[in-house]
N, CA, C and O of each residue as an XYZ file, in Angstrom:
672
protein
N      98.731    110.691    109.653
C      97.655    110.221    108.787
C      96.632    109.399    109.573
O      95.429    109.640    109.477
N      97.114    108.436    110.345
C      96.190    107.641    111.164
C      96.119    108.319    112.522
O      97.016    108.170    113.352
N      95.059    109.052    112.735
C      94.922    109.936    113.878
C      94.478    109.212    115.148
O      94.229    108.007    115.153
N      94.391    109.991    116.216
C      94.031    109.447    117.533
C      92.646    108.804    117.522
O      92.418    107.814    118.217
N      91.732    109.352    116.750
C      90.379    108.785    116.688
C      90.410    107.382    116.080
O      89.711    106.488    116.557
N      91.211    107.180    115.034
C      91.327    105.851    114.440
C      91.996    104.876    115.405
O      91.608    103.710    115.487
N      92.996    105.354    116.128
C      93.654    104.496    117.117
C      92.667    104.075    118.206
O      92.672    102.922    118.637
N      91.830    104.996    118.646
C      90.824    104.677    119.664
C      89.829    103.649    119.133
O      89.418    102.742    119.857
N      89.451    103.796    117.879
C      88.529    102.830    117.273
C      89.188    101.452    117.169
O      88.539    100.432    117.396
N      90.471    101.427    116.828
C      91.194    100.156    116.738
C      91.263     99.491    118.112
O      91.094     98.276    118.224
N      91.506    100.273    119.143
C      91.531     99.724    120.506
C      90.189     99.106    120.870
O      90.133     98.020    121.448
N      89.115     99.797    120.532
C      87.778     99.289    120.836
C      87.494     98.001    120.054
O      86.894     97.068    120.587
N      87.924     97.955    118.800
C      87.719     96.749    117.999
C      88.503     95.569    118.550
O      87.981     94.458    118.636
N      89.752     95.807    118.922
C      90.562     94.724    119.487
C      89.903     94.199    120.758
O      89.840     92.988    120.970
N      89.417     95.096    121.596
C      88.735     94.667    122.825
C      87.476     93.865    122.509
O      87.226     92.829    123.125
N      86.685     94.342    121.548
C      85.430     93.666    121.206
C      85.680     92.304    120.561
O      84.994     91.333    120.879
N      86.648     92.229    119.663
C      86.963     90.954    119.024
C      87.578     89.976    120.021
O      87.327     88.773    119.951
N      88.380     90.488    120.944
C      88.945     89.630    121.985
C      87.825     89.045    122.837
O      87.815     87.848    123.123
N      86.888     89.890    123.238
C      85.755     89.445    124.060
C      84.914     88.411    123.314
O      84.434     87.447    123.911
N      84.737     88.614    122.004
C      83.931     87.703    121.201
C      84.693     86.430    120.816
O      84.096     85.470    120.329
N      86.007     86.425    121.036
C      86.813     85.267    120.669
C      86.962     85.097    119.170
O      87.079     83.976    118.676
N      86.958     86.217    118.440
C      87.038     86.184    116.979
C      88.370     86.736    116.498
O      88.982     87.586    117.144
N      88.803     86.233    115.347
C      90.061     86.670    114.753
C      89.812     87.290    113.380
O      88.871     86.929    112.673
N      90.678     88.228    113.028
C      90.555     89.030    111.811
C      91.715     88.739    110.867
O      92.846     88.518    111.300
N      91.414     88.742    109.562
C      92.431     88.785    108.510
C      92.134     90.011    107.652
O      90.980     90.413    107.503
N      93.178     90.593    107.094
C      93.004     91.726    106.191
C      93.604     91.378    104.833
O      94.594     90.651    104.747
N      92.994     91.905    103.779
C      93.529     91.824    102.419
C      93.505     93.251    101.889
O      92.444     93.791    101.574
N      94.678     93.849    101.796
C      94.742     95.276    101.493
C      95.514     95.538    100.214
O      96.584     94.976     99.983
N      94.948     96.400     99.394
C      95.634     96.848     98.199
C      96.009     98.323     98.374
O      97.149     98.614     98.736
N      95.103     99.246     98.133
C      95.467    100.668     98.162
C      95.890    101.166     99.547
O      96.566    102.190     99.647
N      95.512    100.472    100.599
C      95.922    100.871    101.951
C      97.250    100.250    102.359
O      97.814    100.639    103.382
N      97.756     99.312    101.602
C      99.103     98.801    101.799
C      99.421     98.281    103.189
O     100.570     98.368    103.623
N      98.453     97.751    103.891
C      98.700     97.208    105.219
C      98.381     98.149    106.369
O      98.659     97.831    107.525
N      97.803     99.296    106.067
C      97.508    100.270    107.124
C      96.505     99.743    108.146
O      96.632    100.040    109.334
N      95.512     98.969    107.713
C      94.528     98.435    108.663
C      95.216     97.466    109.615
O      95.047     97.555    110.831
N      95.988     96.544    109.059
C      96.712     95.594    109.903
C      97.692     96.325    110.814
O      97.828     95.979    111.988
N      98.366     97.322    110.284
C      99.309     98.101    111.082
C      98.628     98.830    112.220
O      99.153     98.881    113.332
N      97.468     99.390    111.953
C      96.718    100.096    112.989
C      96.286     99.131    114.086
O      96.406     99.437    115.272
N      95.786     97.972    113.689
C      95.355     96.987    114.683
C      96.535     96.507    115.526
O      96.408     96.337    116.739
N      97.686     96.288    114.881
C      98.834     95.780    115.635
C      99.482     96.846    116.516
O     100.349     96.521    117.328
N      99.087     98.091    116.376
C      99.570     99.136    117.284
C      98.919     99.012    118.661
O      99.370     99.633    119.623
N      97.868     98.215    118.752
C      97.120     98.042    120.001
C      97.696     96.863    120.780
O      97.785     95.757    120.246
N      98.086     97.084    122.030
C      98.548     95.961    122.850
C      97.461     94.892    122.955
O      96.285     95.199    123.153
N      97.871     93.646    122.820
C      96.915     92.552    122.884
C      96.314     92.177    121.550
O      95.493     91.262    121.476
N      96.708     92.868    120.492
C      96.123     92.605    119.176
C      96.496     91.230    118.628
O      95.855     90.752    117.692
N      97.513     90.590    119.188
C      97.890     89.258    118.697
C      96.783     88.238    118.939
O      96.751     87.196    118.286
N      95.882     88.525    119.863
C      94.735     87.640    120.096
C      93.669     87.821    119.013
O      92.758     87.002    118.897
N      93.778     88.885    118.225
C      92.723     89.248    117.283
C      93.174     89.195    115.821
O      92.493     88.601    114.985
N      94.303     89.806    115.512
C      94.745     89.851    114.115
C      95.456     88.547    113.786
O      96.562     88.295    114.264
N      94.816     87.723    112.967
C      95.382     86.431    112.606
C      96.480     86.613    111.563
O      97.563     86.042    111.695
N      96.209     87.395    110.541
C      97.224     87.724    109.540
C      96.703     88.811    108.617
O      95.504     89.078    108.544
N      97.645     89.431    107.915
C      97.303     90.447    106.931
C      97.993     90.149    105.615
O      99.147     89.721    105.587
N      97.282     90.380    104.534
C      97.830     90.211    103.190
C      97.883     91.589    102.541
O      96.868     92.282    102.468
N      99.056     91.985    102.073
C      99.160     93.192    101.263
C      99.244     92.695     99.822
O     100.290     92.237     99.363
N      98.126     92.796     99.131
C      98.015     92.274     97.764
C      97.890     93.454     96.805
O      96.844     93.686     96.199
N      98.985     94.183     96.691
C      98.992     95.407     95.914
C      98.908     95.131     94.416
O      98.204     95.834     93.692
N      99.618     94.120     93.956
C      99.589     93.801     92.527
C      98.475     92.798     92.223
O      97.970     92.116     93.115
N      98.112     92.727     90.967
C      97.114     91.741     90.549
C      97.632     90.326     90.789
O      96.876     89.442     91.193
N      98.918     90.115     90.541
C      99.510     88.802     90.764
C      99.445     88.401     92.228
O      99.201     87.235     92.542
N      99.659     89.347     93.119
C      99.580     89.052     94.559
C      98.159     88.659     94.941
O      97.962     87.755     95.753
N      97.178     89.324     94.368
C      95.779     88.978     94.651
C      95.506     87.529     94.244
O      94.821     86.791     94.953
N      96.047     87.140     93.106
C      95.846     85.781     92.596
C      96.658     84.762     93.393
O      96.122     83.744     93.832
N      97.936     85.032     93.577
C      98.827     84.053     94.207
C      98.610     83.915     95.709
O      98.650     82.799     96.228
N      98.384     85.004     96.413
C      98.310     84.951     97.883
C      96.924     84.583     98.399
O      96.794     83.861     99.388
N      95.879     85.089     97.718
C      94.531     84.866     98.268
C      93.553     84.280     97.253
O      92.345     84.262     97.488
N      94.073     83.806     96.137
C      93.253     83.030     95.215
C      92.227     83.782     94.392
O      91.265     83.179     93.917
N      92.405     85.090     94.208
C      91.483     85.823     93.329
C      91.771     85.372     91.898
O      92.913     85.434     91.442
N      90.752     84.926     91.202
C      90.930     84.418     89.844
C      91.437     85.516     88.912
O      90.890     86.619     88.883
N      92.486     85.204     88.152
C      93.058     86.172     87.219
C      92.027     86.622     86.198
O      92.027     87.787     85.800
N      91.141     85.717     85.761
C      90.126     86.110     84.777
C      89.099     87.063     85.377
O      88.504     87.862     84.654
N      88.884     86.989     86.693
C      87.983     87.932     87.370
C      88.581     89.341     87.337
O      87.887     90.317     87.051
N      89.871     89.424     87.633
C      90.574     90.707     87.587
C      90.579     91.241     86.153
O      90.344     92.428     85.927
N      90.849     90.360     85.191
C      90.883     90.782     83.786
C      89.519     91.294     83.320
O      89.440     92.265     82.569
N      88.457     90.642     83.765
C      87.111     91.012     83.319
C      86.598     92.294     83.967
O      85.922     93.089     83.315
N      86.914     92.500     85.241
C      86.316     93.619     85.990
C      87.307     94.688     86.434
O      86.903     95.788     86.809
N      88.583     94.378     86.395
C      89.598     95.281     86.918
C      89.803     95.037     88.400
O      88.905     94.559     89.094
N      90.991     95.369     88.877
C      91.320     95.131     90.288
C      90.423     95.934     91.216
O      90.104     95.490     92.319
N      90.022     97.104     90.773
C      89.169     97.967     91.592
C      87.723     97.754     91.145
O      87.212     98.447     90.266
N      87.084     96.772     91.780
C      85.723     96.403     91.393
C      85.066     95.624     92.520
O      85.735     95.090     93.405
N      83.758     95.574     92.466
C      83.007     94.803     93.459
C      83.372     93.321     93.441
O      83.629     92.752     94.502
N      83.405     92.669     92.259
C      83.727     91.238     92.278
C      85.097     90.938     92.876
O      85.261     89.948     93.589
N      86.077     91.784     92.591
C      87.420     91.545     93.119
C      87.464     91.804     94.620
O      88.113     91.050     95.346
N      86.802     92.838     95.104
C      86.773     93.107     96.550
C      86.127     91.933     97.290
O      86.616     91.506     98.335
N      85.049     91.427     96.752
C      84.390     90.264     97.367
C      85.324     89.046     97.364
O      85.463     88.353     98.372
N      85.957     88.801     96.218
C      86.860     87.651     96.096
C      88.075     87.794     97.019
O      88.564     86.802     97.559
N      88.555     89.014     97.198
C      89.672     89.236     98.116
C      89.277     88.866     99.547
O      90.038     88.213    100.260
N      88.097     89.284     99.952
C      87.640     88.981    101.313
C      87.462     87.477    101.506
O      87.900     86.915    102.510
N      86.823     86.838    100.547
C      86.616     85.393    100.620
C      87.959     84.669    100.605
O      88.163     83.722    101.366
N      88.865     85.105     99.754
C      90.179     84.489     99.650
C      91.008     84.647    100.908
O      91.690     83.710    101.325
N      90.957     85.829    101.522
C      91.701     86.056    102.763
C      91.147     85.191    103.881
O      91.904     84.667    104.698
N      89.842     85.042    103.921
C      89.232     84.185    104.933
C      89.674     82.735    104.730
O      90.024     82.046    105.689
N      89.656     82.282    103.481
C      90.033     80.899    103.172
C      91.515     80.629    103.403
O      91.888     79.518    103.777
N      92.358     81.627    103.187
C      93.809     81.457    103.312
C      94.311     81.739    104.724
O      95.517     81.842    104.947
N      93.397     81.861    105.668
C      93.782     82.188    107.040
C      93.000     81.320    108.016
O      92.205     80.465    107.626
N      93.247     81.563    109.279
C      92.485     80.907    110.342
C      91.558     81.913    111.024
O      91.136     81.725    112.165
N      91.256     82.978    110.294
C      90.418     84.049    110.833
C      88.939     83.693    110.741
O      88.540     82.788    110.008
N      88.146     84.425    111.498
C      86.689     84.307    111.470
C      86.064     85.369    110.575
O      84.964     85.187    110.052
N      86.777     86.479    110.407
C      86.295     87.627    109.644
C      87.463     88.152    108.814
O      88.588     88.237    109.307
N      87.200     88.503    107.558
C      88.226     89.102    106.707
C      87.668     90.343    106.030
O      86.555     90.345    105.505
N      88.472     91.395    106.057
C      88.094     92.634    105.380
C      89.075     92.867    104.239
O      90.276     92.641    104.388
N      88.556     93.324    103.090
C      89.375     93.568    101.907
C      89.144     94.979    101.393
O      88.041     95.520    101.467
N      90.218     95.558    100.868
C      90.166     96.936    100.368
C      90.920     96.996     99.047
O      92.067     96.557     98.968
N      90.289     97.533     98.013
C      90.955     97.756     96.732
C      90.434     99.064     96.148
O      89.224     99.264     96.049
N      91.335     99.945     95.767
C      90.884    101.245     95.291
C      91.953    102.017     94.560
O      93.055    101.524     94.317
N      91.602    103.235     94.215
C      92.494    104.139     93.499
C      92.749    105.349     94.391
O      91.902    106.233     94.524
N      93.930    105.371     94.999
C      94.267    106.442     95.942
C      94.851    107.669     95.249
O      94.901    108.748     95.839
N      95.289    107.512     94.013
C      95.813    108.643     93.256
C      97.270    108.943     93.574
O      97.914    108.185     94.299
N      97.785    110.014     93.054
C      97.046    111.024     92.306
C      96.681    110.592     90.889
O      95.762    111.162     90.301
N      97.365    109.613     90.329
C      97.028    109.142     88.987
C      96.271    107.838     89.069
O      95.889    107.385     90.147
N      96.060    107.243     87.906
C      95.442    105.924     87.842
C      93.942    105.913     87.678
O      93.354    104.856     87.451
N      93.318    107.050     87.788
C      91.860    107.104     87.660
C      91.419    107.222     86.216
O      92.221    107.494     85.322
N      90.131    107.012     86.005
C      89.521    107.173     84.679
C      88.108    107.700     84.899
O      87.679    107.880     86.038
N      87.398    107.941     83.827
C      86.022    108.436     83.958
C      85.157    107.422     84.698
O      84.355    107.799     85.552
N      85.309    106.161     84.383
C      84.506    105.123     85.032
C      84.988    104.746     86.417
O      84.200    104.339     87.270
N      86.289    104.883     86.637
C      86.895    104.545     87.927
C      87.815    105.693     88.344
O      89.028    105.639     88.141
N      87.214    106.731     88.932
C      87.992    107.920     89.272
C      88.856    107.721     90.518
O      88.636    106.805     91.309
N      89.827    108.590     90.666
C      90.617    108.629     91.896
C      89.646    108.801     93.063
O      88.728    109.620     93.008
N      89.858    108.033     94.099
C      88.988    108.087     95.274
C      87.964    106.969     95.319
O      87.266    106.818     96.322
N      87.856    106.168     94.237
C      86.951    105.029     94.224
C      87.601    103.887     94.997
O      88.722    103.482     94.691
N      86.898    103.372     95.994
C      87.411    102.258     96.787
C      86.286    101.243     96.981
O      85.159    101.600     97.322
N      86.614     99.978     96.759
C      85.686     98.878     96.990
C      86.157     98.090     98.210
O      87.352     97.861     98.400
N      85.199     97.686     99.023
C      85.471     96.930    100.246
C      84.693     95.625    100.199
O      83.580     95.567     99.677
N      85.291     94.591    100.746
C      84.602     93.328    100.916
C      84.774     92.870    102.349
O      85.794     93.142    102.982
N      83.774     92.176    102.852
C      83.871     91.612    104.197
C      83.278     90.211    104.150
O      82.126     90.015    103.762
N      84.095     89.244    104.555
C      83.647     87.858    104.616
C      83.739     87.396    106.061
O      84.756     87.593    106.725
N      82.672     86.782    106.538
C      82.642     86.236    107.896
C      82.070     84.832    107.813
O      81.114     84.582    107.079
N      82.656     83.926    108.567
C      82.212     82.532    108.537
C      80.706     82.445    108.780
O      80.177     83.014    109.736
N      80.029     81.714    107.885
C      78.600     81.472    108.035
C      77.697     82.632    107.698
O      76.507     82.599    108.013
N      78.246     83.680    107.051
C      77.430     84.850    106.715
C      77.652     85.249    105.265
O      78.698     84.941    104.695
N      76.687     85.929    104.662
C      76.883     86.391    103.283
C      78.019     87.417    103.209
O      78.270     88.159    104.158
N      78.683     87.438    102.081
C      79.759     88.411    101.861
C      79.129     89.792    101.684
O      78.115     89.946    101.003
N      79.738     90.771    102.300
C      79.265     92.157    102.238
C      80.185     92.945    101.302
O      81.403     92.762    101.313
N      79.593     93.811    100.505
C      80.365     94.706     99.644
C      79.945     96.141     99.939
O      78.781     96.427    100.219
N      80.911     97.017     99.868
C      80.619     98.446     99.995
C      81.501     99.194     99.010
O      82.683     98.886     98.857
N      80.917    100.175     98.349
C      81.661    101.039     97.440
C      81.633    102.449     98.007
O      80.589    102.940     98.437
N      82.784    103.089     98.002
C      82.861    104.483     98.427
C      83.589    105.286     97.360
O      84.559    104.827     96.756
N      83.095    106.494     97.150
C      83.740    107.437     96.236
C      84.139    108.643     97.070
O      83.337    109.544     97.316
N      85.387    108.640     97.497
C      85.881    109.676     98.396
C      86.284    110.950     97.666
O      86.594    111.958     98.301
N      86.282    110.910     96.345
C      86.701    112.071     95.576
C      88.219    112.188     95.578
O      88.917    111.411     96.230
N      88.706    113.156     94.850
C      90.157    113.349     94.734
C      90.637    114.165     95.928
O      91.046    115.318     95.788
N      90.579    113.544     97.106
C      90.907    114.217     98.368
C      92.395    114.169     98.699
O      92.821    114.674     99.737
N      93.174    113.569     97.826
C      94.603    113.395     98.080
C      94.860    111.976     98.559
O      94.024    111.374     99.233
N      96.015    111.451     98.208
C      96.362    110.059     98.475
C      96.246    109.701     99.957
O      95.619    108.703    100.312
N      96.852    110.516    100.813
C      96.846    110.201    102.250
C      95.424    110.209    102.809
O      95.073    109.346    103.613
N      94.620    111.156    102.400
C      93.251    111.251    102.917
C      92.376    110.103    102.411
O      91.570    109.560    103.166
N      92.529    109.739    101.158
C      91.759    108.611    100.624
C      92.121    107.349    101.395
O      91.236    106.572    101.754
N      93.392    107.134    101.650
C      93.822    105.950    102.397
C      93.301    106.000    103.832
O      92.888    104.971    104.367
N      93.311    107.160    104.459
C      92.793    107.292    105.827
C      91.298    106.988    105.861
O      90.825    106.269    106.741
N      90.566    107.534    104.909
C      89.127    107.279    104.838
C      88.832    105.801    104.575
O      87.861    105.257    105.100
N      89.667    105.155    103.766
C      89.492    103.728    103.493
C      89.731    102.904    104.760
O      89.004    101.945    105.019
N      90.733    103.266    105.543
C      90.980    102.574    106.816
C      89.764    102.729    107.728
O      89.317    101.758    108.339
N      89.233    103.937    107.821
C      88.065    104.187    108.671
C      86.871    103.345    108.223
O      86.142    102.809    109.057
N      86.673    103.227    106.932
C      85.560    102.421    106.408
C      85.774    100.944    106.723
O      84.825    100.240    107.069
N      86.997    100.476    106.609
C      87.303     99.086    106.948
C      87.002     98.819    108.426
O      86.473     97.763    108.773
N      87.338     99.768    109.284
C      87.025     99.621    110.710
C      85.512     99.573    110.922
O      85.027     98.811    111.758
N      84.767    100.383    110.170
C      83.299    100.340    110.249
C      82.788     98.942    109.910
O      81.944     98.394    110.619
N      83.298     98.374    108.834
C      82.861     97.040    108.421
C      83.196     95.997    109.489
O      82.376     95.130    109.794
N      84.382     96.081    110.045
C      84.769     95.139    111.093
C      83.869     95.287    112.327
O      83.504     94.299    112.964
N      83.528     96.507    112.643
C      82.624     96.746    113.770
C      81.244     96.152    113.490
O      80.649     95.513    114.357
N      80.747     96.365    112.290
C      79.421     95.854    111.921
C      79.399     94.329    111.869
O      78.332     93.726    111.991
N      80.549     93.703    111.692
C      80.613     92.246    111.609
C      80.567     91.560    112.974
O      80.400     90.343    113.050
N      80.711     92.324    114.036
C      80.650     91.721    115.363
C      79.264     91.133    115.611
O      78.260     91.796    115.353
N      79.196     89.909    116.105
C      77.888     89.248    116.291
C      76.962     89.990    117.245
O      75.744     89.949    117.072
N      77.507     90.656    118.233
C      76.673     91.360    119.212
C      76.084     92.647    118.648
O      75.198     93.251    119.253
N      76.581     93.061    117.488
C      76.123     94.300    116.871
C      74.821     94.013    116.134
O      74.817     93.240    115.176
N      73.703     94.627    116.566
C      72.411     94.339    115.925
C      72.378     94.705    114.444
O      71.596     94.129    113.688
N      73.219     95.658    114.014
C      73.246     96.031    112.599
C      74.173     95.150    111.802
O      74.207     95.259    110.576
N      74.940     94.266    112.457
C      75.984     93.502    111.757
C      75.560     92.161    111.301
O      76.352     91.433    110.703
């Protein structure tokens, strides 16, 4: 599922974050720790990955990273406000400089007309910068593919968050 191209991207990110002296935290729901797992597959990643939160349940989002229960109740776990709050919460609950959050519907069930299978929301919080949100609709591509695409998008966000990146 996590192919050689993703591993190469993770290696490049670990090198870039190491060079920049920055640390990462992850808050993952539908990816279940795949981003953190991919990063830790890279030798030397202990200098970069500060910690990872697998906040699969709504209670975990609230208890581990401080996402307000009323926010989840009002918008649903798979939403822009919750993705943003997850990123902010992971940053606050860690010693990281950058936090990426992922919440989505990987399927095969769980979707609805308003929130179909393949809908994934991402949040990125970095010290001293505005919180970034991204929504992707990957379609009903299958659970493994949706999760792989979500990992790739999270890596994109982490890359864009590097200070040396003119687009970040």
